N, C-alpha and C positions, 0 to 999 in steps of 0.2 A: 754353756747350754748342754744339757743332758741328751743322751741319744734318742730318749723316748720323746722328748719335746720336739727335737728336730724331726724325728719320724712323722709325729702328728702334724707338723706343719708341711711336710712333703706330701702326707697323705691328703691333706686339704687341698693342696696345689693339684695333685692328680685328680681328685674328685671333681674339683672346680673345672678341670680342663675336659674332663669326660661330660660333665653337664653342658657345657658350652658348645664342644666340638663333636661329640658323638662319634668319636674316632674309630677306624677300622681295628683289625686284630693286632696290629703291632704298635699300638700306641704306647704300651708300657716298655717295650724294647727301645722305643725312641725317646721316651722320657728319661729313662735312666742313661741313655748316651748323651743327652743334653744336660742332665744333672746328676753327674756321678756323686755316689755317697759310700762311705764305709759299710762293709758288710753287715754290721749290728743295725745301723739305722735303715739300711735298705731292707732287711729282713722283716723289722717291726713295721715299716711302712707298708710292705707287700701284705703282711698280715692284717693290718687294718683296712687297707683298701680291698683285699679279698673277702674279709669278712663282712664289710659293708655291702659289697655287691651281692654276695651270696645270701645276705639276710635282710636285703634292702625293703622287701614287702613288709617284714615284720617290724623293722625299725621305723618305717615311715609311718605305719600304722600307730605305733606306740608314741611316737612325736605328735602325730596329729591328734591323738587323744588326749594330750597333756598341754598342746599348744591353744590355750583358750582364745577364741575369737580369731585365730589365725589359721590358714591353710598353707600347706608345704609350698604351693605355687606362688603364694604372696611373700614369702620369706626370701630374704636375700640368698643367692646361691652359696655365699661363703657361711653365712648362718646356718643354713640348712645341711650343709656338709660337715661343720664343726658338730652339730648335734648327732648326725648319723654316725660319725666316729666315736664320739662319747657314749652314745646309746650302745653301739656295738661292745665296747669296753665294758660298760655296766652289765651287759647281758651274758657276755661270753668270756671275759678275761677275769677269772676269780683272783688272779695274783695281783692286781691292781686295785688298791682300796677305792671306793666310790669316791670319797672326799678328794683324793688325787685326781681322778678323772674330771671331777666338776672344776676343780681349780685349774687344771690344765686347759681344759675347754674355755673357761672364762678368760684366762690370759691371752689364749690364742684369738679369741673374739674381739678382745680389747686391741690386740695388735694388728688384726687384718681387717676388721670391719669398723663400724662407726661407733661412736661413744656409748650408745645404748645398747650395743650388742652384748656386753658382758653381763649386764643384768637380765636381758631376755633370754640369753642361754641358761644362765644360772636358775631362773624361774622354771623353765621347762625341765631341766635335769633334776632340779630339787623335787618338783611334783613326781617324777618318774621313781625317784629313789625313795620318796616316803610311801610308795605303794609297794611295799617290799616283796609282795608275790610276784613282781614282774623283774626283780633282780635276780637272775638265775646265775648259778655257778657251774662251770665245766665239770 
């Protein structure tokens, strides 16, 4: 498994943890103590988590706009956070091709969510990418 896939999975776990627990200021330090990772994995994980948290309102608006007949609160926590990470990548990380981001999100959804999540995640991300004016580059 590549370091970016591992980072995406750890970012999903961290965001899931935050959604469920609403932890205090030391949650990240505690997470890394319990789940040590190589420096490259940790750096990319932190970049994803920080990016999602800093841009969450914009990311959530975009997901909501393209999630036809769904609200964020109705989505599973896992699917919602997979989408958040992927949308952050699409919007802000110009060094990662959109197809790679989408394929990674689909694979992670298949691994961590139910059997329909891959198609669900794909559909929303595909809508976002097709509306090219929304995919920005750094």
